[in-house]
C-alpha positions as CSV (number, residue, x, y, z in Angstrom):
1,X,3.9,29.8,31.5
2,X,4.5,27.5,28.6
3,X,1.5,26.2,26.9
4,X,1.3,22.5,26.0
5,X,1.0,21.8,22.3
6,X,-2.2,20.3,21.0
7,X,-0.1,18.4,18.4
8,X,1.6,15.2,19.6
9,X,4.2,14.3,16.9
10,X,4.9,10.9,18.5
11,X,1.2,10.0,18.9
12,X,1.2,8.3,15.4
13,X,3.7,5.7,16.6
14,X,1.8,4.6,19.7
15,X,0.8,1.0,19.6
16,X,-2.9,0.3,19.8
17,X,-4.5,-3.0,20.6
18,X,-7.9,-3.2,19.0
19,X,-8.3,-7.0,18.8
20,X,-9.2,-8.0,22.3
21,X,-7.1,-10.7,23.9
22,X,-5.3,-11.4,20.6
23,X,-4.4,-7.7,20.4
24,X,-1.1,-8.2,22.2
25,X,0.0,-10.5,19.4
26,X,-1.1,-8.0,16.6
27,X,-0.4,-4.4,17.4
28,X,-0.7,-1.7,14.8
29,X,0.5,1.9,14.5
30,X,-1.2,4.5,12.5
31,X,1.3,4.0,9.7
32,X,0.5,0.3,9.6
33,X,-3.2,1.1,9.3
34,X,-2.7,3.6,6.5
35,X,-0.5,1.2,4.6
36,X,-3.2,-1.5,4.8
37,X,-5.9,1.0,3.8
38,X,-3.8,2.1,0.8
39,X,-3.2,-1.5,-0.3
40,X,-6.9,-2.2,0.0
41,X,-7.8,0.8,-2.1
42,X,-5.3,-0.1,-4.8
43,X,-6.5,-3.7,-4.8
44,X,-10.1,-2.5,-5.3
45,X,-9.2,-0.1,-8.0
46,X,-7.2,-2.8,-9.9
47,X,-10.1,-5.2,-9.5
48,X,-12.5,-2.7,-11.0
49,X,-10.1,-1.6,-13.8
50,X,-9.3,-5.2,-14.8
51,X,-12.9,-6.5,-14.5
52,X,-13.5,-6.3,-18.3
53,X,-10.2,-7.1,-19.9
54,X,-9.9,-6.5,-23.6
55,X,-7.3,-6.6,-26.3
56,X,-7.7,-2.9,-26.8
57,X,-7.7,-1.6,-23.3
58,X,-10.1,1.1,-22.1
59,X,-9.1,4.0,-19.9
60,X,-9.2,2.2,-16.6
61,X,-7.4,-0.9,-17.9
62,X,-4.8,1.3,-19.6
63,X,-4.2,3.2,-16.3
64,X,-3.9,-0.1,-14.4
65,X,-1.4,-1.5,-16.9
66,X,0.6,1.7,-16.9
67,X,0.8,1.7,-13.1
68,X,1.9,-2.0,-13.1
69,X,4.6,-1.3,-15.8
70,X,5.8,1.8,-13.9
71,X,6.4,-0.2,-10.7
72,X,7.9,-3.1,-12.6
73,X,10.4,-0.8,-14.4
74,X,11.3,0.8,-11.1
75,X,12.0,-2.5,-9.5
76,X,13.9,-3.7,-12.6
77,X,16.1,-0.5,-12.5
78,X,16.7,-0.8,-8.8
79,X,17.5,-4.5,-8.3
80,X,18.4,-5.4,-11.9
81,X,17.4,-8.2,-14.2
82,X,18.2,-10.9,-11.7
83,X,15.8,-9.5,-9.2
84,X,12.7,-9.9,-11.5
85,X,11.9,-13.1,-9.6
86,X,11.3,-11.0,-6.5
87,X,8.8,-8.6,-8.2
88,X,5.7,-10.5,-7.0
89,X,6.7,-9.7,-3.4
90,X,6.7,-6.0,-4.1
């Protein structure tokens, strides 16, 4: 007899409603939840790093500025100079 696998590869794409009656309007998959978690962690790290801004940046501020510049350069290389106005949406 074939054994059923304990791993469900499609389970991560199942929609879950965790918001009661409003849940049908707002449904999240696991990937949505992880994306929100990553955005929250990055926001907190940037808030901590840029809390004490200085002309000569410390380690955390330098790391935050390098991360920002890296993403900015990637966007500029991908969509060109004309696309800079869309950078805040990234």
